[in-house]
N, C-alpha and C positions, 0 to 999 in steps of 0.2 A: 503494500500499498503505501511503497514509500516512491512515488513518479520518478523525483528530482534526483536523490541519490541514487536511485538504483541504475538509470538509466542516463541522466543528463548530467550530474555535476560528481559522478561518482569516482573521481579518480582526485576531486580535489581538497581531501581531506577535512580539518575541520570548518572547510571553506563550505562546504557542499551545504546547498540549500535541504534541510532536514522539513518535511511536514508529510503529515499524513493524510488520509484523503476517505472519505466515507463512501460504501458502495451505497450510492444514489437511487439506483433503481430499486432496490428493495422501499426507499422510503415513498417515490412514487407510487407503486403499488398500492403500498398500506394506507395513504393517503386519498383513494382514489377506489377501495372497495368498501361495500357496507359489510364490515366485520369487526370484530375484534381483531387485533394484531399486534406480537412484539415482536421488534427487532433485534438483533443482536449482531452488534458492529463486531468486529476484532473478538470475538468469543474465546475464551481458552476453554479445554476439552471440560473441565470441572464445571465452569458457569454455563456452556451449554446442556449437558446431563443434567445438572439442575433444572433448565427452562425447562425442556422438552418433557420430564417427569410429571410438569403439570397437568398434560392432559388435553394438548391441542387435537383438534382434527384435519390439522393440515400441517407440513414441514416442508417450507421451501426453502431450497439449498443453489442461492446463486455464487456460480463460481466463474472462473477464467479458466483456459487449457493447464497453464504449469500448476492449477491448485487442484488437480484432478484427484490425486491421491486424498487431498483432504476431505473433499466431498466424496468418495468412496467410504471413509472413515465414519465421517458424519453420518450419512445414511448406516452405516450398520450401527451406529450405535442410537440409531432413532428405532430401528428395528428392534433394539434389545430394551429401551428403556421406554419405548413409547408404541407397541406395537400395533394397535388401534389407528396411530396419524395415519395419513395417505403422506407421498414423500411426493414433492414436487421437483424439478431439478432447472434452474434456469441462467441465462447469464450467457456471455459466448465460452463456454464451456458445453453449453447444449448442445453445440454445433459439432461435436466430435460424432463421428460414425460412429453408430448404433449403439451411443452412450445408455442407452438402455439397456441394455444387455452387459453393458460393463460395470455400472453402479445398480446396485439394487433398488428401485424407485418404480412410481407407479403411474408416473405421465410426465412429459418434457415438454416445457414451454420453450418454442424457439422463436426468435424474433419479438416484436412488442409485448410485454410483459402485462402492461394495464389493461389492455383490451381482452389478451388469454385471459388472465386470472379472472376479472368480470364474467368472461363470458362460462369458465368453467365452476365459477358460484351462482350462475343463474339471474347473474345482472345483466345490465344493458353495456353492452360493450362499447355503444357509440356513446353516452353519456360525456358530457365536456368533462375536459381534465383539470384538476386541480394543480396547481403547482405549491408544492409543499417549500415549507422555510427552513432554509437548512444554509449551516457553514460549509463552503468547500473543503475545507481542511481542519486540522485538530495539531495542535502541539509545535507550531510551526518555531522556528529557531536555525540561527547561523553561529557558528563559533560556541554553540552551547547558550546562544543570547537569546531571549523570546523573543516574537517580536512584538511589541507593545499593540495593544489595539485589538478589537473585534476582527478574527479573519474575513476574506470577502467572502459571501452569500454565493450558493450555488444558482446559476439561471439554466435552463435547459431549456431552450426555445423548439427546439426539434432534433431529431436523430436520422443518421444515415446521410450519404453524399452522395449527388449524382457524379462525380466526376469517375469514379469504379476505379480508383488503381489496384493494379491487380493484384496488392499484397494485402489489401487494406481492408481488416476485418470489421470494420464498422459500416462501410460502403457494402459489403456484402451479405453482413449480417442481416441490413434491412434490404435486402434485393435491391440492390441499386437503385433505391428511391429516398427519398425525403420523406419524412413521419413529423409535418409540421404539428407542436403544439400550439405556438403562437404565432398566429400567420399576419399580422401586420404589426408596425410600428407602434401604434396606439395600443394594442396589448402586451406587448414587452413594457413599456413605457409606465402602466399601471401595474404591472405584475413588481416591477423596479420599484415603485413606490409602498406599494403595500410590503414587502420583502425587505426595503430600507428602512421603514418606519417599525417591524417588527424587530429588527437585528440591531437597528442603532448605526447602521454603516451605508455609506452609497457605494462600497467596491463591490463588483460580481466577477465571478469565476465564470465565463459561460462556456458550458458542456454541449458543444455544437461545432461537427468537425472541419464546417465552412460558412461562419456566420456570416459572413460578408457575401455570399451567392448570391443572398435575395438582394439584392441594391438596394430596391425600393422599401423592403423592411427597415433596414438599418438607415436610409436616408429620413424615413417619417420617422423613426425613434430620434435621431437627431433633432427633427424639426419641433417634436413633440418636447423635449428639454428644452429648446431655446424659446418655448412659448409659454412654457411655466417656469422659467428659471432654474431648474432643478439639475445639476449637473451629475449625473452619477460615473463612475468609472469602472473599465473592463479589463477585464482579460481574455483573449480570441484567440480562434484559430481561424484562419483560413489562407485560401491559396494564391500563390502572388498573381493570378489574372483578375481574382477577385477583389485582392486590394489596389491592381490598379484602377481596375473600371470603379472602384466606389472613390479613387483620390486618396492620396495622404494627407492633404489638409482636410479635407472631412473626417478620417480618422482622428485627429488630433484634436477637432470640434467636438467628435464623438465620446473622445474621454477615453481613448483606448491606452493601457498603459503598458500591455505587452502585447505582441500578437506571435503566435508559432505558425509558421511558414514551414511546406515541405520541400526542400529545395533537393532531396534526395541524392541526385548524383551531376555531377557537371557536363552530363551527355542530353541537352534539350531533348533527343529523340527519342528517349527513354519515358519521360514523359509530357503528354500533350498540355497540362496543366503549368508549365514552365518553358512552352515554345518560347521562343525568340526573347528571351529574360535576360536581361543586364541585373542579376541577382546581387552583385557588389554594391551597385549604386542605390539598388533599393534598400539594400539594408542601410547603406549610410546617410539615407535621404530620413529614413525613418530613425534612426539612432540621434538623428541632427535635430528632430523635431522632439526628441523627448519619448520616443514610441519602445521600449525594447525588443528584440527581436528572439527567440527561441529557431534557430533550424532545425532541420529532422535532415539528417544523411543515413543511407544506406551504405553497409558494405559488403564485402563477398556477392555480388549481383551475378547474372551469368558470364557479362562482356568482364568482368575483373581478374585479374591475374598479377600475381605478384610483381610484375613490370609497370601495372598500370592503375593500381589500387592508391599506391602512395601518391599520387598525382591527383587522385579524387578527394584523400583527405586534404592537400595543400589546397584544393580548390574551396572546400568548406571552410576550412581554419582562416583559408582568405577572406573571407566574407566579415570577419570581426564582429560576429552577430555577440548578443551579453549571452547566448546559451546554446549550444550546439546537442543533439541528441543524436548518438552514432548506435543505429542496430544494424544486426545480422539480416541479410536476406532471406525471410523466414515466413514460408508459406502455412497459415494456419484453417483450419478445416472450416471449408463453406468459401474460403477466397478463391479466385480465381487460378492465383497462384500455386494453391493447395493441389488442384485437381491437375493442373498443367504437370507439375512434378509427380503425383501419381500416376498420370495416364504413362508418364515415360519412363516409371520404374527408381526415379531417382530419391525418394522418400526413405528415410532413415527408420524400419519398423521396427527398431531396437534400441530407439533413443526413447525412456520412458520421457511422458509428456511434460513431467516438474522441469525438464532439460527446453520446452518449445517456447522460450520467452523473447530469442534474439540477443542474449547477453553473453552467451557463453558458447554453445557449439549449436552449428549451422543442422537443420533436422532435415537436409540433405545432401548429396553428395554431390559436392562439389568438386569436377579433377583438380583443379589449381591449390586448393586449399584441404588437405587431408587433416586427419588429426585434430591436433589441438592448435592449429594455424588461422584459423579465424580467429580466435580468440587473441593472440596476440597480436594481430592488426587491430584487432577492438581497443584492445588497453593500449597500442602506441597512439591510435586515433585522439584517444581521451587525454592523455598522455601530452601530446603535440600541441593540441588546442589548449590547455591548460596554460602551455609554459609560453608559446607564442604569444597568446590575450590575455594571460591574467585570469584569476580568478571570476567566476560570474558575475557574483556581488560587487568586486571592483567597477566590472563594467556595467550593472545595473546603474549603479552611482552617478557613473561617466554619462549613460543618455541621460539622466535626470537631470544634471546639469548642462549637459547639451541643451536638451528642450527648455529648460528655464531662461538659459542664454539666447536662443533663437526665438523667444515671445517677447523675452525683457527688452530688446533692442529695436522690437517695431514702433514704428512712429505713431501708430494708432492699434485700439484693439477694443473689441466689442464685448459684451460681458461675457459671451462664452469665452472666448481665448482669454481673457483677465482670470475668470475661474480655475483654466487650465495652466495658468504662469501661476498660480498660488499652489496651484496641486505640486508642480513641479517643483515648486520652493520646499515644498514639506518636503516631498519623498527624497529630494537631493540630499536635506539639511538632516533626516532621518537616518538615510543611509550613511553618509558621511562619518557619522559616530564609529564605525568599523573600520574605517580608512588606516587609522593609529594600529591595529589589530592586525590589516592586511600586510601592513607593512614590515608587523614585526614578524608575521606568520608566511609573508611571501615566499614565493615557490621560489623565484630566482630575483637575481637582482632588479631585471627590468622593471617587475612587480612592485618591488619594494621604490623605486624611483616615481613608479607611476602613481602609487598611490600618496606618497610627498606632495608632489605634485599638482593633483586631483583635490588633496585638502587644502591647499594655500590657494586652490584658485576658487574655491567654494566659498572659501571665508571671505576672499577680496568680493566676491557677484553678491554673496548675502547679508555678509557682515560677518564681526569678530563673534568667536563665542560669548556666551553669558554666561555667570556662574553656574547656573542648573545647568547647563548644557557643559559644562567641562567635569562637575559632580557626575553628570550622566554618566562621560566617559569613563572617568574612574569605576562609575559601578558594572561597567561593560567589560572593563578589563578582568575585574573580579570574577564575573561568571564566566567569560571566557578561559581563566584560568583553573576555575571550578572545573569545568567539562575538560579542559586537558589533564587532569589528574581523574575521570571517570572515565576516559577515551586507555590510558594506561591500565588499569585497574581492570575494568569489562566490557572493551572494546567500544566500537560505533554502534552495534545494533540497540535497535529501540524498538519494544516490543509495549502498545499503546494499551492502556485500559480499556475493559470492555466497554462500551458506551448500549444504553440499554434505554428503547422508547417504544413507548406504549399508545396506542391508536386506538380509538371506540368510536366505531362507524365511518372511519375515515377520518378522525379528529386524531389529534396528539393528546395525550392527558399527564 
């Protein structure tokens, strides 16, 4: 459940971003059925057994393919401790071929789960969708320093993506279509208002594979914010072609803090979504306007060899994005890539599902990368990006400073841009309190110099530190020192506490 630490900032040591994410789909189902539902997120074995012994009619197990063994064990425990309960499997793990024969269960929910569960319970599958109020992440920290304030709220306007890249689980899981929950910009705005009022934060993490693909909806959302002068901020995912069509200036006005872009490979022929793209220029323009970029790249594709893979890694590293996700080319069940590898007899039938995650071993036989070669290239890519571009938290701080600087020198700003400039200022100042830590624990002399110079620059732009801010930096140093001790004694694995949420008739209690 640690997306960033597992596959984005994984080799950045204490500077790695540590966030845990909830199982969002379960909350959406619970909020949209007329039944009493209990959700366990991150349950221990003991806590799970204690709950199922209470006598439930249905136990739903949502899992991804690498968690196959866990799901199988949970189903066994249900049969043992709650033999009268029906077992329903769901989530991306439900796409495993013949999963009903591999895991003891009564039903398998494939695809969008709300309508499936409503139908299973004899309720109206087409009833309106209720969006639950949820934090996107838990236990956010960097260098062991908790990030202050409420975490972003999750916002799910819809599911799936019509781009249908051959490796994309999300697109193929929803049959290469887009399942819309919020169809108009006004609907998105109204949900943002309701959730922001409930959680007391205007910041949202948008769980939508390609949010800007519906350009009209995004523009209408911006118009609603400007009309009501209510300035939300967003973390989004979108393809480069959708970003270009929407416009970077509009992205700033919309309040996008970060955008996740699938660059994948320097070979534009591989992906139509990147045809004609000047990726480096796009990243530079976004960061100059204060929008952090998380770029994803795929290693060990079919055209890769040890002779050309290094050039692809250099290409992605040279984009100078705030973060890079490197993943091995992995066809998961239901994707077109999986079907292709299966048809050609390339899948590794002896590789256990817990290794199907793209961060250790290829799940197919690549003639150019036998044995552990793929993992060695993966580690090299992460380390290369870290050493060349410095830690991601340094880069995010730099992006916030760049965005503030760009807006601050504009001769005139309307209410929207004025609000965005102040948001950049707050973000730059908040992140800047980590700069002394970054310099002290720098991966190399280049990062140490960069962090020191950026700290000096942000103080020139934003003003000298006040007494309270100097005290805050001292406290940050103490927390980081405590984390260093924890790492030495216990390692860096974080097991979150079980989160228990009860719903009665679709309403949380």
